[in-house]
N, C-alpha and C positions, 0 to 999 in steps of 0.2 A: 713706450717711456718706461723706464725704471725707476723702482721710489725707494725708501730704505724705510717703509711702514714694514711692522710686524705683527702678527696677528691679532688680533682685534673683536668687535662686536661683530662689525661687517664682514670680515673674514671668516669665521664662524658662523655666521649666518647661511653665508653662499656655499661655504661646503657642507653644508646641513639640508641645502636645499636641492643640492647635488648629489645627495647622500653620500655624499664622502665622511660622512665619520659609521660611516656602516661598512659588515664584512664589504669583502668583497663582492663584485654581483656580476655571476655569468653572464654572457654570449654568444649564444648558439650559434656555428656559422652559417651562413647562408647555404644554396643549394643540396645538391644530394651528398650525402653522404657523411660519416660521424668526422668529426675534427678528432688526429690523431696525437695532436700538441697545442699544448696552452701559453699564453702568455698574458703577463698581468700589466697593465697601462697603469701608472701611479702618476696623482698629477694633485699632491697636495703641497701647496703653497703658503710657507712662510714672509713671503714680502709682499712685492709686487706681481697681481693678480692677470694672468694676457684673457682678453675677453675669447682670440681662439683656439681655447683648451677642446670647449665642447666637437668644433668643429674638425678637432685633433682626434679626439677621442673615438668621431664616428668614421674620420678614414680608416683610423686606422683597424675598425673592427671591420672594413668595406675590403681592406687590403688583407686582414688574416681572413677572413673566410674565404679569398679566391686562392690563398695558400692552404686552407683546409687549417688552419689555427684558432682555436676556440680563444676569445679575444675576453678577457675579466678586467674591471675598473675600479678601482678602490681611490679616496682620499686619506684612506685609513691604516694610520705608518704602523698602527698593530696584526696589521697581516705581513710584518716583517716577521714569519717564526721559522725555523728551520722547520717544521713540520709542512708548511703553509708554502714555502716558498719551494721545496722538492717537490711541487706540486706542475710548476714552469719550466717549460725549455730558456724563456728570457722573461726582464721585468724592464720598463720600458719609464724611463722619466723623461716625464711632457710636461716641459715649461716648468717644474716645478722650483720652487725657489725657497732659498733661507734656510735653516735646520729643519727639517723633516722627518728625522731618525734620530730617536733616542740611541745613549749607548748600544743597550743588549741588541735593538735593531739593527744596526750597525752593524756590530758581530756576527745578526744571522745570518747579512747579507752579504758581507767578508767570506764568508764557509760558502753561504752558497754560488759565489763568483767560484772559489777554489774548488768545489765540486762538477766546475765545468759549466757553470751558470751563463746565461748573456744579460748583457748590458745595451739596452740604445738611450741616447739622449737627442733627445728635441731643445732646441733651441736655450731656457735659459735653465736646463739642465746644467748649464756652467755658471749659472749664479744660486748654487746650490753646495751649502753642507760648508762652507769654507776653513771650518775647522776640522773638519777631518780629513790627511792628508791623505788617508788611502783614496779617498773618493777624488780627491784631486787627481792622484796617478789614473782612475780607471777613464773619470771621464775625459783628462788629455790639458784641459787649462783651463783656469778659472775668469768668467766675465770681468770686463775694468770699465770700461763703457761705450755707448755706440753713437752717432750721429743722427741725424732726423731721416726717418722711412724714404727711400731712393731705390733708381736704378743701378744695377754696375753689374758689369761680367766677370761669370766665377769660371774660371779656367780648369777644367780635368785633367788631372795630372796622370791620372792610371783609369782606365777605358776596360780593364781586365774585369775588375771588383761588379759584383752586381746592381750595389749600390748608383754604378755611375756610368754601366757599360749602357745603358738608352740612352744617354747626355751628351748633348753635343760639346764638342771639343772649346765652345765659346758659349757660356750658357748665362741668354740675356735673361735678370729676373729683377724685380723690385723684394724688399727686403727690410727688415732693420739688421742694419750689418753690423755686429757684436765685435771688438777689439779685444783682445784677450792680455791677460797677466803676465804672459811669459807665449814663447813661441813652442808648440809643441813638436815639432819636426822631428829632431833627434828622439823622440820616445816610441811616437808612432809611424802609421802609414798615413802620408797624405794623399787623400784621393783629389781632389778639390781645394783650390784657395782665390782668393779674392784678388782681381785686375784692383788695385788700390788706385791708377790712375783711370780709373771709369766713372771714380764717384768722388764723393768730397765726405772726410773725414775719419778715413784711415790711417793706423797711428802705429801699423807694424814693420813702417818702413821697407815697405815694399814686398815681403816675402809676409805674406797673409794667409796660414791654412784655415778652410772653413767646414771642411767635414776630413773625418780623419777617423782610423779604424784601426787596433791592435790586440794581438791575444795578451791578456794582463790577467796575472794571480792565479791562472787555471780555465780562467773563463774566456770569451770574446765581447769584446766591447765595442761599439761603433757609437759618433756623436756627428750632427748635424748641426750650424750654426742657424738656419734656415729653419721660417715656422713661428715666425713672428703675429702674421698677418691671417685673418680669416681665410684670403685668397687664395694662401700657398696650398692648402690642401685639396683645395677644388682643381687645382693644375696638376696634370698630365704627366707631367717632366718630375715634378715633387712628389707626386705622389710613386711614381717608380723611384726615384730617388729614394723614399721612406721604405719603400716592397723591398727592393734589393737590402737594404739595413737589416730587416727582421729577415731577410732569407742568410744574411750571413752570422748573426744571434742567435737563431734560433738551431744553428748548424747545418741548413738543408743544404746551405753553397757552402763551398769549400773557397776561400781563396787569401790571395796575400798578403798578410798585414805587419809584416815585417816591415821597420822602423824605415824613415827615408836616411840613410846613411849616404850616400852615394850624392849622385849627380840629377840638378833638376834642369829641366829647359827651359829657357828664358826664351825663346821664338818654337812659336807652334806649329808649326810648316805651313802656316795657312793667312796670316796676318801678321802689320806692324804692332798689333797693341802692346804697349809698356815702350816702346819705339819710335824717338824723334827724329825726324830728317834736318838736319843744320845746313845752309847754306844749299847750292845751288844742284842738280843732280838729281840722282833717286837710287832706291833698290825695285828690282822685280822680282816678286814670289811667284813663284811659280815650282809645284811637282815637292815642297817644302825645301827651297832652293831659293838662296837670296842672289840676285847678279846685277852686279855695279850697272849703271848706267850714268853717264855724265858725272859734271865736279865743278873746281871741286867742292866735295862737299862731305857730310860726316851720318851717317846714321849712328844713332848713340841711346843709350838704354839708360832712360829716364826714369822709370821704375824703380828704383833704389841705388845709394850709395854705397858702397863698399869698402871696405879695408882687408880684412883676410881672405882671401878667396883661390880657388883655380879653378881656373878658363878655359874648357876646351871647342872646339871647334875645326870641322872641317872647311878644307879654301882649296881652287883651284884657279889654273889660270886659263885663259880661253886660246889666245893667238901660241903656234906653233913653237916661233921660236924665244916664247918667255917673256917679253917684250910688254906684261902691263905691269899696271902696280896697283897696289893696294897696302893697308895696315890694319893691324889690330890697335887699337891708344885705351892707355890703361893712365887712372890716375889724375884726371881732368876735373873742373869742377863743374856742376850745371852750368850748359849755355846754349843760345841759338846761332854763335857765331863759331862756325866750324875751326877758325885758327885761335879759338883758344884751347882747344884739345893737343893744337903744333906749339903754342907757348906757353904753354902751364902743367900738360901731360907728357908722356912718353910711345913713341910708335914700335909697335915689332913690325918689321920693315915686310914687304910680300912687294918683291922684285927680284929675278934672279941676274939682271945683267947692269945694275950698278957697279958702287966704288963699294968698298969691303964696310964702311958703316954706315953703309946705304942699301944695303940687300939684304933679300931672303933671310929673316936672322938676328939681324942686325936690330940694335934700338935705337932708331933711324937718327946718325948723326953725330950718338954717342960713345955707341961702343959694336963693336964687331963682331958678328959671335964666329964661334970657332967652323972655321971653315973647311977644315977638313973635316969634320964631324958633322957638319951641315952636308957637304955637296953628299958625303956616303949616302944617309937618310932622306935625303931628295929625291921623289918622284920627278920625272917632267913632265911638262907641260901639257893638259886634256887629261892628269891623273889626278884623284884627290890626295891634299897632303893633312896630316893633322898636328894642329898645335894644339901646346898642354901651357898655359899662362898660369904662374903660382905668384903673387903677390903676398907678403907678412912683411910689415911693418916698412921698411924703404927699400927690403930685397927682392928683385926679379928673376924669375926666369925663364928659361922658356927650351919647351919638349917639345923638336920636330919627330913625329913621328915613333915618338916613344923616346928620342935620345937629349941627352941635355945640351944643348949648342950655345946656350948664356945664359950667364948666370951675373948679374948687374946692380949694382947699389947706387941708389940716387945719392948725392952728397952735393946737389943746388937746394940752395937754402928758399931758393924760388920758386920750387917744386915741393911736391909732395906723392910719395905713391901712397901712406897710409890711407887714405882716404881719397876717394872718389869715384866717377864713371869711367864704362869700357862703352868704347863704338868703333866700328869700321868705316874706312875711307872708301867713298866713290871718288875714285883720283881724276879720271876727266874723259873725253869720246871716245878717245883708244883704246881705253885701259876696260878691261873685262875680266874681272875677277868674279867668282860664286862663293858663298859659304852656306854649311847647311851644319847639322847636330847641335847650335852654339848651346851649351850645357856649363852650367854652374854648380861649386859647391862652397858655402862659405866653410871659413879655418877659423879651429881654435888661434884669435890670437896671443904671438909668442915671440920674446924678443929671441930668441936663438932661430934663429930662420933658415939654419942650418938645418932643421930638421924638413923642409920640404924636399918632394919627389915626387917626381911622375907616378899614378896610382891609376889603375885601372877602376873602372868603373863596380 
């Protein structure tokens, strides 16, 4: 649990026992050969103190040894001078809390990062230095609160980074899961996020980054929200995660840490986590593809209610004559009744054989697609087509294979596109439609919906 307690006699005594008020102590790497680089682990606390800090220090020393990195540890903020920081490839803030550096020390650290230094933040590093705006940008997001320690599923978004390369796509682990004051996604490169449907107490509306990296102010930054528990540091997967973070911030492994300005996958190709089936039928998951079975039901994305967004997905009909039926629903309230989406939302139809207001690209029973543009862009049954569906306010636009085929504005007071869920219809036993590459990009809210247009990844 986090508290607001500041430094007192008990904290100072604990720091003295650890040796934190002394100069950094060198820890020689294990194994043959001399270390080529050094890392400083800083674990000063001016608020709540995590009892896992000793385990974290031990793990970082062992990981450093494996990387031939000498690891020094300190809780003495006087280590933050230009001359001393210049000795290190990176500085790890290991569950630091509160105001741990004075103005001169902050300036020295900013200069260190500007000269190419690395920063690695672990867990409560996000509960640190709330009055130092530079640090807020460096760590990426500040702590807001947390529920009880519990199991959750971590979704890896980028397997190319060394910190996530060896992790499963759905990483099951137990920790203290932080909520943050802001979503860092626009400013950092998100490596992994929490699936808020797999635990209780998430407050980030279904988009919950938990590990990320970035280039910042001339240096490299990596943060992970894991690491509250002692057990974390004995977990091979979490140790691999930390080791990859060390490799990045020390410059040993290059990685793409550009901000996530594009689309994120909301179907991981393997499971239906984050999705719910309402009504009869189902979707089969095979080779990264969803295929409808039976019905009439709806597979809906319950992880987050959406406002302004662009949804991209590929779809394909199975039958040679194109007489399959499905659709993409938008703007409906959360419900386990599939008819709620029909009655309160809108369907972008998939069915090439029906009437103009009920055929592919139509806003079902409300507005036909531009059929000439639709027919020119549409690929035949058995081939993949792509939809981009954009919603801003009460405006809905549909692009088929990059061509705009529908532009609809809701005027029904009983419905609203401005807030709601998205879903995929499974229409019936004789209808087989497949979906893949389901991606979402949330857009800035605007009253000028005319700005919406098809956009690449």
